[in-house]
TORKENU-979944 format. One record per atom (N, C-alpha, C, O, CB): residue in three letters; x, y, z. Coordinates in steps of 0.05 Angstrom, whole numbers, plus 5000, padded with zeros to 4 digits. Each point is the difference from the previous one (the first is absolute). Glycine has a CB too. Layout:
<tortors>
alaXYZ/...
</tortors>
This chain:
<tortors>
unk497354135956/unk502549974985/unk499449924973/unk498849794996/unk503750105043/unk498350304940/unk499549944971/unk501849794991/unk502450005005/unk496250464987/unk500149364994/unk501549814988/unk500750064969/unk498450014981/unk499649685053/unk504850334967/unk501150134972/unk500949754981/unk501250054979/unk500750405047/unk497549324982/unk500849764986/unk498649964974/unk497549985002/unk503549825041/unk500050194933/unk498749994974/unk499349714997/unk501649825007/unk501050594973/unk495349545012/unk498849704996/unk501749934973/unk500350164982/unk494249885041/unk506449694978/unk501249884976/unk497950034976/unk497549995003/unk505449685027/unk498350364947/unk498349994975/unk499249764993/unk501749825002/unk500350524983/unk495849615007/unk498949764990/unk501449894977/unk500550154981/unk495549995037/unk504849604980/unk501049894980/unk498449794985/unk498549875014/unk505250265008/unk496449814954/unk498749764987/unk502149775002/unk502350014991/unk494650284975/unk502249525045/unk501549745003/unk499749814977/unk497949884997/unk501650165050/unk502249934937/unk499949874973/unk500849735003/unk501349925019/unk499750494958/unk498249425003/unk500849734996/unk500449994969/unk498850164984/unk498649645058/unk504150044951/unk500849964972/unk499449714992/unk501349815009/unk502350544994/unk494549614979/unk499349724990/unk501549954972/unk499350134980/unk495849875046/unk506849834975/unk501349944975/unk503050135001/unk500450244999/unk494749744975/unk506749825026/unk502850115006/unk501749974975/unk502249905001/unk497549975049/unk499250224929/unk501650024974/unk502050234997/unk500750135019/unk495449674961/unk504850244995/unk502250204996/unk498950295007/unk501450155013/unk500849564949/unk495450365028/unk498950255006/unk499650075031/unk500550225009/unk497349724945/unk501549865058/unk499550055029/unk502750045014/unk500350155019/unk495349584981/unk506550124990/unk502650015012/unk501650264992/unk501250135017/unk498849344984/unk499950594975/unk501950244988/unk498350265003/unk501450205002/unk501249504961/unk494950335038/unk498550204997/unk498050085026/unk500050215012/unk500649654938/unk497749945056/unk498250065018/unk501450045029/unk499650225011/unk497149524960/unk504950055040/unk501349995025/unk501650255001/unk499850155020/unk500249354982/unk501850564979/unk501750245003/unk498250295002/unk500750185016/unk503249534956/unk493950315011/unk498850245003/unk498150025023/unk499550225008/unk501349824946/unk498149785056/unk498450035024/unk502050065025/unk499350115021/unk496949564958/unk506450235017/unk501550085022/unk501050305002/unk501350085019/unk499949444981/unk498250624980/unk500750295004/unk497550155000/unk500250254997/unk504249714980/unk493549935025/unk497350134998/unk499050065031/unk500149825018/unk498649924933/unk500650485053/unk499150115028/unk497149865004/unk498549954982/unk504250555014/unk496749445032/unk497449915010/unk499349714988/unk497749944995/unk500850585010/unk503749324991/unk499549724992/unk502149845015/unk502150095010/unk495850034943/unk501249605044/unk501949795011/unk499649754988/unk497749915002/unk502550315040/unk501449654946/unk499649754991/unk500749805020/unk502349985007/unk498350184948/unk497449665054/unk500349815022/unk499649734993/unk500849825016/unk497950515012/unk500249614948/unk500049724996/unk500249934967/unk499350164982/unk497849775065/unk504049824947/unk500249904975/unk498449754996/unk499849855019/unk504650364978/unk494349734980/unk498749774993/unk501349904973/unk500350154980/unk495250015045/unk505149584976/unk500549834975/unk499449735003/unk500149905022/unk503250374967/unk496149614992/unk499449674997/unk503049895005/unk500349785010/unk495350224950/unk506350135032/unk502849905004/unk501050115029/unk500850235003/unk500349774943/unk498749845071/unk500950115031/unk503150075002/unk501050175014/unk495149525009/unk505350154962/unk502750084998/unk500650274988/unk501650155009/unk499249404988/unk497750514980/unk500150274991/unk499350245018/unk501450205003/unk497749574957/unk498550195053/unk499050195019/unk502150055024/unk500750225009/unk494349634979/unk505849915021/unk502050035024/unk502550154992/unk500950175015/unk497449405004/unk502750374958/unk502450124986/unk499850325001/unk501850145009/unk498549444958/unk497250525022/unk499450264997/unk499850115028/unk501250205008/unk496649724946/unk500549945060/unk499550145027/unk503150055017/unk500450205014/unk494349544989/unk507150054994/unk502450045013/unk501850244987/unk501450155014/unk498249334999/unk500450534961/unk501350204986/unk499350255004/unk501750175003/unk499049544969/unk496550365030/unk499050285008/unk499050025025/unk498650205005/unk500349874953/unk501649775062/unk499150045028/unk497150045004/unk499150175015/unk505250014992/unk494249644978/unk496950015000/unk499549805022/unk501149785000/unk497850344948/unk499449985072/unk499549825021/unk498749744996/unk500649805014/unk499250605008/unk498549584959/unk498549774999/unk500049864969/unk500150144980/unk496950085061/unk502849544959/unk499649874969/unk497949775006/unk499449915022/unk505950184956/unk493649824997/unk497849815006/unk500049874971/unk500550114979/unk496550185059/unk502249454965/unk499249804975/unk497349985000/unk498949894981/unk505049845020/unk494850355018/unk496749985004/unk499050254996/unk500750185015/unk499249475020/unk498450404944/unk499050284994/unk498250085022/unk500050245008/unk500249694943/unk498149895061/unk498450085021/unk501450105025/unk499350195013/unk497549504967/unk505350155026/unk501750095025/unk501150304994/unk499950185017/unk501749304994/unk499350564966/unk500950234988/unk497950255008/unk500850195013/unk501749524948/unk495150265029/unk498050205006/unk499550005026/unk499350225009/unk498849744951/unk502149865055/unk499850035031/unk502150155015/unk499650045024/unk498349564974/unk504150494992/unk502650075009/unk500150325006/unk502050134997/unk500149464975/unk495850495035/unk499550305008/unk500650204976/unk500750235006/unk500649655043/unk498550054929/unk500750184978/unk497350174994/unk497749915006/unk506149744973/unk496650585008/unk497950194993/unk499449954968/unk497850024989/unk503850355051/unk500549594949/unk499850024967/unk501649774991/unk501849895014/unk497850644980/unk499549404980/unk501749794986/unk501050104973/unk498450124986/unk498949525038/unk504850324968/unk501450044977/unk500049724986/unk501549825007/unk501550585013/unk495249584960/unk499349724985/unk502150024973/unk499450124980/unk494749855036/unk508149914986/unk502250014980/unk500549724988/unk502149944988/unk500250465037/unk495849424980/unk500349744990/unk499649954971/unk499450214987/unk499349695056/unk501449884944/unk499349944977/unk497050104991/unk498349985017/unk505249634990/unk495950474972/unk497450084991/unk497649825011/unk498150105011/unk504350104948/unk497949535036/unk498249845006/unk499249965030/unk497849905008/unk503949924951/unk500150255056/unk499550025032/unk498550245008/unk498849995021/unk505549794988/unk495650434975/unk499050285009/unk497149955010/unk499650115021/unk503450164943/unk495249615025/unk497549975002/unk499349875031/unk498650115017/unk501249864928/unk501449825058/unk499349895029/unk501450185021/unk498750045021/unk500949474962/unk502850595015/unk501250125018/unk498950285006/unk500050095023/unk503649634965/unk495450414989/unk498850265008/unk497249935014/unk499450135020/unk502950154939/unk496349555033/unk497249925011/unk500549925031/unk498550105017/unk499849704934/unk503650045055/unk500149915028/unk501350255018/unk499550035024/unk501149444959/unk501050695002/unk501050265018/unk497750165004/unk499750105022/unk505049934959/unk493350025000/unk497950175004/unk498449905019/unk499250165017/unk501149994942/unk498949635043/unk498149885022/unk501249985024/unk498649955020/unk499149804949/unk505150295034/unk501450015026/unk500450305006/unk501750075017/unk500849464977/unk496150644994/unk500150305005/unk502750134992/unk500450225010/unk496449705028/unk504949984946/unk502650134993/unk499650164972/unk498649924981/unk504149695044/unk498550604976/unk500150204977/unk502049834980/unk501549835009/unk497850675021/unk500549554943/unk501349844982/unk501150214979/unk498750194991/unk498249375018/unk505850384983/unk501550094976/unk500649754984/unk501449815009/unk500850605015/unk496649584951/unk500649774987/unk501450064976/unk499550204987/unk496949605032/unk505350034972/unk501650044974/unk498149964978/unk497849895003/unk506649955015/unk496650254958/unk498649994976/unk500849754985/unk502149905005/unk497450594994/unk498949414983/unk497150054997/unk498749885026/unk501449835012/unk498750164934/unk497450075064/unk499349955025/unk498949715002/unk499749895022/unk499450604985/unk500249384969/unk499049774999/unk500549854976/unk501350114983/unk495950075047/unk501849554964/unk499949874973/unk497950094984/unk500350034976/unk501849605042/unk495350414996/unk497750064987/unk498550245008/unk500350075024/unk499849484968/unk498350574993/unk498550245011/unk498249915018/unk499450145019/unk501050124942/unk498249465034/unk497949965024/unk501549955024/unk498850065020/unk497749734952/unk506050125032/unk501449995025/unk500450295008/unk499450085023/unk502949464967/unk498850644991/unk500650295009/unk497350145011/unk500150145020/unk503949904943/unk493749925026/unk497550105009/unk499249905027/unk499150165017/unk499649874935/unk501749715054/unk499649925027/unk501950095018/unk499150045023/unk498849614961/unk504750405012/unk501650135017/unk499350255007/unk499950055025/unk503149724958/unk496450415002/unk499150275004/unk497549995021/unk499950155020/unk501749984930/unk496549695043/unk497349975015/unk500849915028/unk498850105019/unk498549764939/unk504549985045/unk500949865028/unk501450245017/unk499550045024/unk501649454955/unk500550665006/unk501450245014/unk498150195008/unk500450135021/unk503649814955/unk494050105010/unk497950215006/unk498249905023/unk499150155017/unk501050004934/unk499649625047/unk498149895021/unk501050015026/unk498650035020/unk499649694948/unk504850225032/unk501350005027/unk501250265007/unk501750025018/unk499249504977/unk498450694992/unk501150265007/unk503050014999/unk501050145018/unk495249945009/unk505349824958/unk502749994995/unk501050144972/unk498649984980/unk501149605050/unk502450554971/unk500550174977/unk501749804983/unk501549835011/unk498450675014/unk499849534948/unk501049834980/unk501650134980/unk498950094981/unk497349655026/unk506450304995/unk502050164980/unk501149794983/unk499949765007/unk501650635025/unk499649714944/unk501449844979/unk502750154993/unk500450255000/unk495049574979/unk506350005017/unk502950084995/unk500550084971/unk501449874986/unk499949835050/unk497450564955/unk500650124976/unk501750235007/unk498850215007/unk497149634970/unk506750175021/unk501850185012/unk500150254978/unk500450225009/unk502549395019/unk496850344948/unk500350214980/unk498450285002/unk500950214992/unk500249404981/unk496550345038/unk498550255004/unk501450185023/unk499350245003/unk496249504981/unk506250155030/unk501150165023/unk502550154993/unk501050165016/unk497349505015/unk502750304943/unk502650164994/unk499050284995/unk497850044988/unk505049584992/unk499150595031/unk499250254994/unk499750124972/unk498650204995/unk503149815046/unk499949864938/unk499750064974/unk497249874988/unk498950114981/unk506549925015/unk493649785014/unk497549914991/unk497650145011/unk497950024988/unk504449585007/unk498250515030/unk497850165013/unk500250284986/unk497950134997/unk502249605050/unk502450374945/unk500050244984/unk498649954974/unk498450174993/unk505849995028/unk496249654964/unk499149984975/unk496949975001/unk498750094981/unk505849715004/unk494250095035/unk497250015005/unk498950255005/unk497950064989/unk502649535027/unk500950605001/unk499150255002/unk500450184973/unk498250164994/unk502949785057/unk500350034937/unk500450134972/unk497649894983/unk498550164989/unk506849875015/unk494449744993/unk497649894985/unk497450105010/unk498350084984/unk504449525008/unk496850395034/unk497650095010/unk499250304998/unk497750095000/unk503149555027/unk501850504971/unk499850274995/unk499550094973/unk499650244995/unk502949785040/unk497649774946/unk499550014972/unk502350174987/unk499650104978/unk495349865029/unk507350075005/unk502550144986/unk501149864973/unk501450124983/unk500050025064/unk497849614950/unk500749864976/unk498050014981/unk500549904978/unk502149835046/unk495150384981/unk497750014986/unk498849715001/unk500449835018/unk501350564953/unk496549565006/unk498849725000/unk501949764993/unk501450004980/unk494250245007/unk504449565032/unk502049794997/unk499349824979/unk497849894999/unk503250145047/unk500749934937/unk499649844977/unk501049685009/unk498749804995/unk502150664970/unk501449545049/unk501149735007/unk501950015021/unk501850175000/unk497549694956/unk500749945064/unk502349965019/unk501249724994/unk498849795002/unk499150525035/unk504849734954/unk501449724993/unk502049945025/unk501650155010/unk498449944934/unk499549675063/unk501849905023/unk501549734991/unk499049854983/unk497750375053/unk505649724977/unk501349754995/unk501649935024/unk501050175014/unk499149914939/unk500149665052/unk501349865024/unk501149774989/unk498449824996/unk498650345038/unk505849804961/unk501349784988/unk502149895020/unk501750175007/unk497550024947/unk501149595054/unk501949885016/unk501549784992/unk499549904978/unk497950265052/unk504149764983/unk501749724991/unk499349825021/unk501150035022/unk503250174954/unk494149625020/unk499349775017/unk499949764990/unk498049934988/unk499950345033/unk504449564982/unk500549724987/unk498249825014/unk499250035023/unk505850044966/unk494249724994/unk498049815011/unk501749855026/unk502449944999/unk494949984949/unk501550055069/unk501349885023/unk497549885019/unk497849974991/unk506650385007/unk496349595030/unk498649895019/unk498050265011/unk497949965013/unk506249645000/unk496550604981/unk498450235006/unk497149974995/unk499349904979/unk504550355011/unk494449825030/unk497449914997/unk498550164977/unk497849914992/unk502249955057/unk501050324943/unk498950174975/unk500149814976/unk498350064982/unk503650435035/unk499349324978/unk500049814979/unk498549765008/unk500149814984/unk504150355001/unk494349825034/unk498449805009/unk497150084997/unk499150115019/unk504549755012/unk494750104949/unk498050134994/unk498049925023/unk498250175005/unk503049854945/unk498749785063/unk498349915025/unk500350195021/unk498150075014/unk502349474977/unk502150575012/unk500850185025/unk499750294989/unk499050175015/unk504749485009/unk496850424954/unk499850274989/unk497650074987/unk499250235004/unk505249744992/unk494049884988/unk497850074983/unk500650054976/unk498449964982/unk499750195050/unk504449954965/unk501050084971/unk502650115002/unk501149995022/unk494650104961/unk505450034992/unk502850094998/unk500650305003/unk499650135020/unk500749484951/unk500750495006/unk500750295003/unk497650195000/unk500350235008/unk503849674969/unk493750015016/unk497550185002/unk499450045030/unk499650225009/unk498449604946/unk502149955060/unk498850025027/unk502050135019/unk499450135020/unk497849454971/unk505450345001/unk502250095018/unk500950284996/unk500650145019/unk500849394983/unk498850564970/unk501050274995/unk497350184992/unk499450215011/unk505749614971/unk493450064999/unk498150164988/unk498250135018/unk499250234999/unk501349494964/unk498750075059/unk498450155020/unk500850245011/unk498350175006/unk500449445002/unk503750424996/unk501250285010/unk499550244977/unk499650245007/unk504549495022/unk495950194945/unk499550194982/unk497150084995/unk499450244997/unk504549604985/unk494349955018/unk497250045000/unk498950175024/unk498150164998/unk501749394978/unk501550425046/unk499250165025/unk501250294993/unk498650195006/unk501649395031/unk502150444951/unk501150274998/unk498450164975/unk499750254999/unk505149565022/unk494450024962/unk498150154975/unk497450085016/unk499250234996/unk502549454959/unk497050165061/unk497750085012/unk500650245018/unk498550194998/unk499849345000/unk503750485018/unk500750255014/unk500350254984/unk499150225008/unk503049505023/unk499250254948/unk501150254985/unk497350064979/unk499350244997/unk506849635005/unk492749954987/unk498250024980/unk497049995005/unk498450104985/unk505249734994/unk495850025046/unk497149985008/unk499249714995/unk501649824994/unk497350684993/unk498549475015/unk498749744998/unk500449904969/unk500250144980/unk496149995060/unk503849594964/unk500849864971/unk497449884994/unk498849865017/unk506550024988/unk493750204966/unk497349844994/unk500649764985/unk498449815001/unk498950594996/unk504949584990/unk500749744987/unk503049944995/unk501550195002/unk494149864977/unk505249755017/unk503149904998/unk500249764988/unk498449825004/unk502950395036/unk500949784942/unk500649754983/unk502750024991/unk501350205006/unk494149754978/unk505549855002/unk503049984996/unk501049744992/unk498449824993/unk502050525040/unk502249634969/unk501149724995/unk501749905021/unk501350175012/unk498549914943/unk500549655051/unk501949915017/unk501149734990/unk498549834989/unk499250415048/unk504849724966/unk501549784983/unk502249915017/unk500850115021/unk498250094932/unk501849585036/unk502949895009/unk502050064976/unk500349854981/unk497649735050/unk503250634972/unk501950084979/unk502949885001/unk501249914981/unk496250505020/unk503549605024/unk502849915007/unk499849725014/unk500849804989/unk500850705017/unk497449525017/unk499649755014/unk497849804999/unk497650075004/unk504750195019/unk498249514973/unk497549814994/unk499349885029/unk501049795008/unk500550074939/unk496650295068/unk499649915024/unk496850015003/unk498650074981/unk506250075037/unk494149795005/unk497149975004/unk499050275002/unk497650024994/unk502749555030/unk500850664983/unk499450294998/unk500950144978/unk502149924989/unk497850075054/unk499050244949/unk500750174980/unk502450155007/unk500150105022/unk495349924963/unk506650014997/unk502150225007/unk499850284990/unk501750175005/unk500849484996/unk495450394984/unk499550264987/unk496950054999/unk498349834994/unk506150124976/unk495050315038/unk497450084993/unk499950274992/unk501750155010/unk496649545019/unk499950414953/unk499950304994/unk496950064994/unk498749844987/unk506450174992/unk494150205031/unk497050055001/unk499750294993/unk501850164997/unk497149485039/unk498350414960/unk498650264994/unk497550005016/unk498449824999/unk503550214954/unk497950215061/unk497850025017/unk498650294990/unk501350194993/unk501149515050/unk495150294957/unk498050214998/unk499350145024/unk498749895018/unk499749874946/unk502350515039/unk499250145024/unk497050104998/unk499250094978/unk505850045029/unk493549855014/unk497050075001/unk499950294990/unk498350054983/unk500549645057/unk502850494968/unk499550264994/unk501250074973/unk498650124984/unk501349995064/unk502349824945/unk501250064974/unk502649884997/unk501449965020/unk496350464979/unk503349514976/unk502949924996/unk500549725008/unk498349865011/unk503050614998/unk501149454985/unk500549695005/unk502850005017/unk501550195001/unk496049614951/unk502849945061/unk502649925009/unk501249784993/unk498649795000/unk500350425029/unk503349794966/unk501549734993/unk501849915022/unk500650155018/unk499349964934/unk501049625046/unk502249915014/unk501249764985/unk498749874983/unk499550315060/unk504449764965/unk501649804990/unk501649885022/unk501850145011/unk498250084945/unk499649525051/unk501749875019/unk501649764989/unk499349894979/unk497450255054/unk505449784981/unk501249754992/unk501949905021/unk500950155017/unk498649984935/unk501149635047/unk502049875020/unk502749964987/unk501749885013/unk494649875011/unk504250344949/unk502549954986/unk501150254987/unk500350004976/unk498249535015/unk501950685023/unk500850264986/unk502150115021/unk499450225012/unk495649894961/unk507149785033/unk502050145021/unk501250264993/unk501350115018/unk499849454994/unk498650564963/unk501350264995/unk497950194990/unk500750194986/unk503749595004/unk492950185017/unk497850154989/unk500150265017/unk500750005024/unk496349584962/unk502250645000/unk499850275010/unk496950025010/unk498450094984/unk505650124983/unk495249735055/unk497250035012/unk499350305001/unk501550175009/unk499149395020/unk497050504960/unk499550304999/unk496550015003/unk498349834995/unk506550304970/unk494950145044/unk496850085000/unk500050224980/unk501950165000/unk496649725051/unk499450154934/unk499750224982/unk497050104999/unk498249864992/unk505849954981/unk495750415036/unk497550125000/unk499350224977/unk501250215001/unk499249705049/unk498250054932/unk499850144976/unk497150164996/unk497949884995/unk505549764987/unk496850635020/unk497550134996/unk500250234977/unk502250054990/unk496649845059/unk499050224945/unk500050214978/unk501850255002/unk501050144983/unk494449705013/unk504850175034/unk501350265006/unk503149965012/unk501450195007/unk493650025003/unk505749534992/unk502649955013/unk500449725006/unk498249834997/unk501750615023/unk502349514989/unk500949705009/unk501549995026/unk501250195010/unk499249694943/unk499649885058/unk502049925022/unk501549774995/unk498749834988/unk498650365041/unk504749764976/unk501849764999/unk501449965024/unk501450185009/unk499149864946/unk499149715057/unk501349925025/unk502049774993/unk499249804989/unk496750345039/unk506449884978/unk502349764994/unk501049905026/unk500250185018/unk501550024938/unk498949575049/unk501949905020/unk498150025026/unk500950115021/unk504050054954/unk492549745023/unk498449995022/unk498649735001/unk499949885022/unk499750614977/unk499349414980/unk498749735000/unk502449815001/unk502150044988/unk493650094985/unk503849655044/unk502049785002/unk502150025019/unk501549815005/unk497550124953/unk501250345052/unk502550065018/unk499449905027/unk498050105011/unk503250324963/unk500349365041/unk499449915022/unk501150185026/unk498949995022/unk501049564950/unk502050595022/unk501150165020/unk499750284989/unk499950054976/unk503449595042/unk496650565005/unk500150274994/unk502050104977/unk502449965002/unk496350075045/unk500150094931/unk501550094980/unk499450254990/unk497750105005/unk502949484987/unk501150564993/unk499150264992/unk498649984974/unk501249964979/unk502450255045/unk493749824976/unk498150004979/unk500150274983/unk500550205013/unk496649495016/unk502650334945/unk500050234987/unk497250064987/unk498849844986/unk506250095006/unk494050305016/unk497450074987/unk501050264979/unk501750165007/unk494849695040/unk502150154927/unk499950204985/unk497550094990/unk498549854987/unk505650025006/unk495250395014/unk497650104996/unk500050214974/unk501650195000/unk497549735052/unk499450034928/unk499950184977/unk497350094997/unk498249834995/unk505549944983/unk495850485025/unk497250174999/unk500250194976/unk502150134997/unk497149885057/unk498949994931/unk499650194979/unk500350305007/unk498450115016/unk498649544966/unk505150505006/unk500450275007/unk502050075026/unk500650225007/unk494649824971/unk505549715034/unk501850035023/unk502649864995/unk500149844982/unk496150205049/unk505750014982/unk502849885000/unk499749725011/unk498749955021/unk503850504985/unk498749354979/unk500349725012/unk501449975023/unk502350105002/unk497449754957/unk499450045060/unk501349965026/unk500849755006/unk498449824994/unk499150515022/unk504849594994/unk500949715007/unk500949995030/unk501550185007/unk500249744944/unk497749925065/unk501350005028/unk499949715008/unk498549844989/unk500150645025/unk503149445010/unk500249755009/unk498950015029/unk500150205015/unk503949694953/unk495049855040/unk499049975026/unk500849725008/unk499149804988/unk497050545006/unk505649635028/unk500549765015/unk497949955018/unk499550185016/unk505149884980/unk493949715006/unk498049945022/unk499649705003/unk500049854981/unk497750595010/unk501949495033/unk499549725008/unk497149975001/unk498750095018/unk505549875008/unk494749894951/unk496949944995/unk498949875021/unk498050095011/unk502649884943/unk500749815055/unk498949815018/unk499850145028/unk498149985015/unk503849614958/unk500350545033/unk499950145027/unk497750195001/unk498850035021/unk506149934983/unk494550164977/unk497850215000/unk497449855001/unk498250085015/unk504450244958/unk497249465011/unk497449815002/unk499649925028/unk498050065013/unk502649754940/unk501450035057/unk499949925027/unk499150205023/unk498349965017/unk505349744966/unk497950545012/unk499550235022/unk496950064998/unk498750025021/unk506250224973/unk493949784982/unk497350084994/unk498349785011/unk498050065014/unk503250204943/unk499449485039/unk498249795008/unk500349985031/unk497949965012/unk502649784944/unk501750295057/unk499850035027/unk498650195015/unk498949955022/unk504449884969/unk496850414996/unk498450215009/unk496949954996/unk498550095017/unk505450214975/unk495349574990/unk497149954997/unk498949765017/unk497749965007/unk502850234946/unk501649655053/unk499649795020/unk499650105028/unk498249915015/unk504649814956/unk498950465035/unk500150145029/unk497250155004/unk498850015021/unk506850084978/unk493450014978/unk497750165003/unk497349844993/unk497750105004/unk505250324984/unk497449345002/unk498049824991/unk498350134978/unk497650005000/unk502349775045/unk501650364937/unk499250164974/unk500849834976/unk502049854999/unk498750635024/unk497449584956/unk500549894975/unk502750054991/unk500950235004/unk494649814986/unk506049784997/unk502850084993/unk499850094967/unk498049964985/unk504549675053/unk499750514955/unk500150114975/unk499649814977/unk498850084980/unk504050245039/unk498149434983/unk499449784977/unk499049785018/unk501249895018/unk502650234944/unk493549825029/unk498349845015/unk499649734985/unk500449974977/unk497450455044/unk501249404996/unk499349734989/unk498350014976/unk500249834982/unk500250005061/unk497850384956/unk498450044982/unk501750034970/unk499549884979/unk497050335060/unk505449974966/unk502250064974/unk500549724992/unk499549924978/unk503250545039/unk498549385004/unk500949754990/unk497949824987/unk500849854982/unk502450195052/unk494349964973/unk498049844990/unk499450144971/unk499849844981/unk498250025068/unk501850384946/unk499850114974/unk502349934982/unk499549924977/unk497950445043/unk504949664988/unk502549934985/unk499749684992/unk501049934979/unk502150455047/unk495749454991/unk500049744995/unk497849964978/unk500349844982/unk501550035067/unk496350254952/unk497649954982/unk501250124970/unk499349904978/unk496350155065/unk506050164958/unk501350114973/unk501849784987/unk499949954976/unk500250535044/unk501449394999/unk502049814989/unk498249724990/unk500749884980/unk503550335057/unk493949734977/unk498449774991/unk498650064972/unk499749834982/unk499650065068/unk499850384949/unk498950054972/unk502350004981/unk499649884978/unk496550405038/unk506249834987/unk502249974985/unk500749704991/unk500149924977/unk501450515046/unk498849424997/unk500549714992/unk498249864985/unk500749864982/unk501450125055/unk495350064971/unk497849904985/unk499650064975/unk498849844986/unk499650155050/unk502450254952/unk500350094972/unk502249864984/unk499749904978/unk498650525038/unk504149604999/unk502349864988/unk499749734997/unk501349904982/unk501350405036/unk495849554998/unk499349715000/unk497949944972/unk500149814985/unk500350195074/unk498250184940/unk497650014978/unk501450034973/unk499449864981/unk497050385051/unk505449924969/unk501350014973/unk501849784990/unk500349964976/unk499550485032/unk501449435012/unk501649734996/unk497949774989/unk500649834982/unk503050305059/unk494149894973/unk497949784990/unk498450104974/unk498349854989/unk501049985063/
</tortors>
């Protein structure tokens, strides 16, 4: 007799370490609509917080012990805790044989990041990083246009990411937990985006200051990066610009691309791309897309196949080294 029963599709059983706002409002709702996944465990140093989220979203297990969390039959860990906790949590997860998706920046120092990459490699686990902007269809279209040289030689890629984040108990204003301010929280996204669109960066410099808020971390940073092949990339980030128009501009000698309403949007929104190419009609169109859903879908697929993810721990390490170079040059200017 022929058995026509279809075997169940394998799923990645996820655990989330860190029960902050992003975990609650973005990671948990997104993984709930993703195929071939199941969130089965939460970890937080605050047991009441973990218990509350587990009850709210019907997550079977919650822990205040990280080791017990790792032993809870999970296959992969989303590390969404404060930056200072990433190093230890990724290392322990890798040694326990769990694939890792880590929030950005992946660590406090590049030395930590390097060890994280090495330990993940040594334990044959995949190490992905939460840089969602690469996954937006308009960004991928922009890269295709750039790589096909439709804009000619690129002179500059300008980017900006400005938000309204008042000083509070948020860990981003605690330098021991965050490692820095606007540069590490927002600038790391733009540095990664510049690398994705423009290629390797050979040097980087700029300024970082406390312009509005007098806190332990900077509320403003602006930089310029030299691409190894040709041209430059710029970025401006801040914690004190609620009405800013965040934008990406790619300018070449044969045309340009402008993308509005994409950077800084937490929820799927209609981003606008305008393409102007010499000798052709200017085209504008809009695209609504959930960046994090696309990232998580891609990461889950790579974990299922035990293949290298689209954005790796090595990307996180390179971005960390560039931020350290930037910070070092800013500090030397002040001295």
